[in-house]
Every structure is written in C-alpha cells, then in structure tokens.
C-alpha positions in Angstrom: 4.2 -20.9 0.2 7.7 -21.5 -1.1 9.7 -19.3 -3.3 9.1 -21.6 -6.3 5.4 -21.3 -5.7 5.7 -17.5 -5.8 7.7 -17.6 -9.0 4.9 -19.8 -10.6 2.3 -17.3 -9.4 4.2 -14.4 -11.1 3.9 -16.3 -14.4 0.1 -16.5 -14.3 -2.3 -14.0 -15.7 -4.3 -11.6 -13.5 -7.5 -13.6 -14.2 -5.8 -16.8 -13.1 -4.5 -15.1 -10.0 -8.0 -13.8 -9.1 -9.3 -17.4 -9.5 -6.4 -18.5 -7.2 -7.4 -15.9 -4.6 -11.1 -17.0 -4.7 -10.1 -20.6 -4.3 -7.9 -19.8 -1.3 -10.6 -17.7 0.3 -13.1 -20.6 0.0 -10.6 -23.0 1.4 -9.9 -20.7 4.4 -13.6 -20.3 5.1 -14.1 -24.1 5.0 -11.1 -24.5 7.3 -12.5 -21.9 9.7 -15.8 -23.7 9.9 -14.0 -27.0 10.6 -11.8 -25.3 13.2 -14.8 -23.7 15.0 -16.6 -27.1 15.0 -13.6 -28.6 16.7 -12.5 -30.8 13.9 -9.2 -28.9 13.3 -6.6 -28.1 15.9 -4.0 -26.0 14.2 -5.0 -22.3 14.2 -1.8 -21.3 12.4 -3.2 -22.7 9.2 -5.6 -19.8 9.0 -2.6 -17.4 9.2 -1.0 -19.3 6.4 -4.1 -18.9 4.2 -4.1 -15.2 4.9 -0.5 -14.8 4.0 -1.0 -16.7 0.8 -3.9 -14.5 -0.2 -1.9 -11.4 0.6 1.0 -12.5 -1.5 -1.3 -13.3 -4.4 -3.0 -9.9 -4.1 0.4 -8.2 -4.0 1.4 -9.9 -7.2 -1.9 -8.7 -8.8 -1.2 -5.2 -7.7 2.4 -5.3 -9.1 1.0 -6.5 -12.4 -1.4 -3.5 -12.4 1.4 -1.1 -11.7 3.5 -2.5 -14.5 0.7 -2.3 -17.0 0.0 1.3 -16.1 3.7 2.2 -16.4 4.0 0.5 -19.8 0.9 2.3 -21.0 2.3 5.6 -19.8 5.6 4.8 -21.6 3.8 4.0 -24.8 1.9 7.3 -24.7 5.0 9.2 -24.0 6.7 7.6 -27.0 3.8 8.5 -29.2 4.0 12.1 -28.0 7.7 12.2 -28.9 7.0 10.9 -32.4 4.6 13.7 -33.1 
C-alpha cells in the first residue's frame, strides 16, 4: 500500500473503511486457499494483505478516537456556557 493509498483511505467514512476491510479479508482468504492448493507461489502476498488490513483498522480506530475527543470538547464547551 502506497502513501497515496493511505491518504485516500483517510478520506473515506468509517462505513466505507469497514467495507474495505471485509473485501481485503475475503481476498486474503481466497488467496490462502489458492496458495494451499498450490496455485500460488508467493507467500509474501498474505503478509501484504495482513498489513493492509491492519493499516485500515488503525485508521478506523483513529477516527473513533477523534470522534470521542470532539464529543468531549463539545460537552466541555456546553458546560462552560452554563
């Protein structure tokens, strides 16, 4: 995954990111089946799938943290106004 790909992932919504994770998991499972059947030779591809999934899950987690912080900031602002 290139830096440009990561930047594009960051622009997507959480729902789109979850769909991306599911798609990558399915592709990895299909690749594993082909690899075990002897149709694929490069085992490093599985490692690449795992890293892509991890990167995407990290971006989702970052978005969760940012949402919680923004909600916390909003509630603090409301408390100050009262």
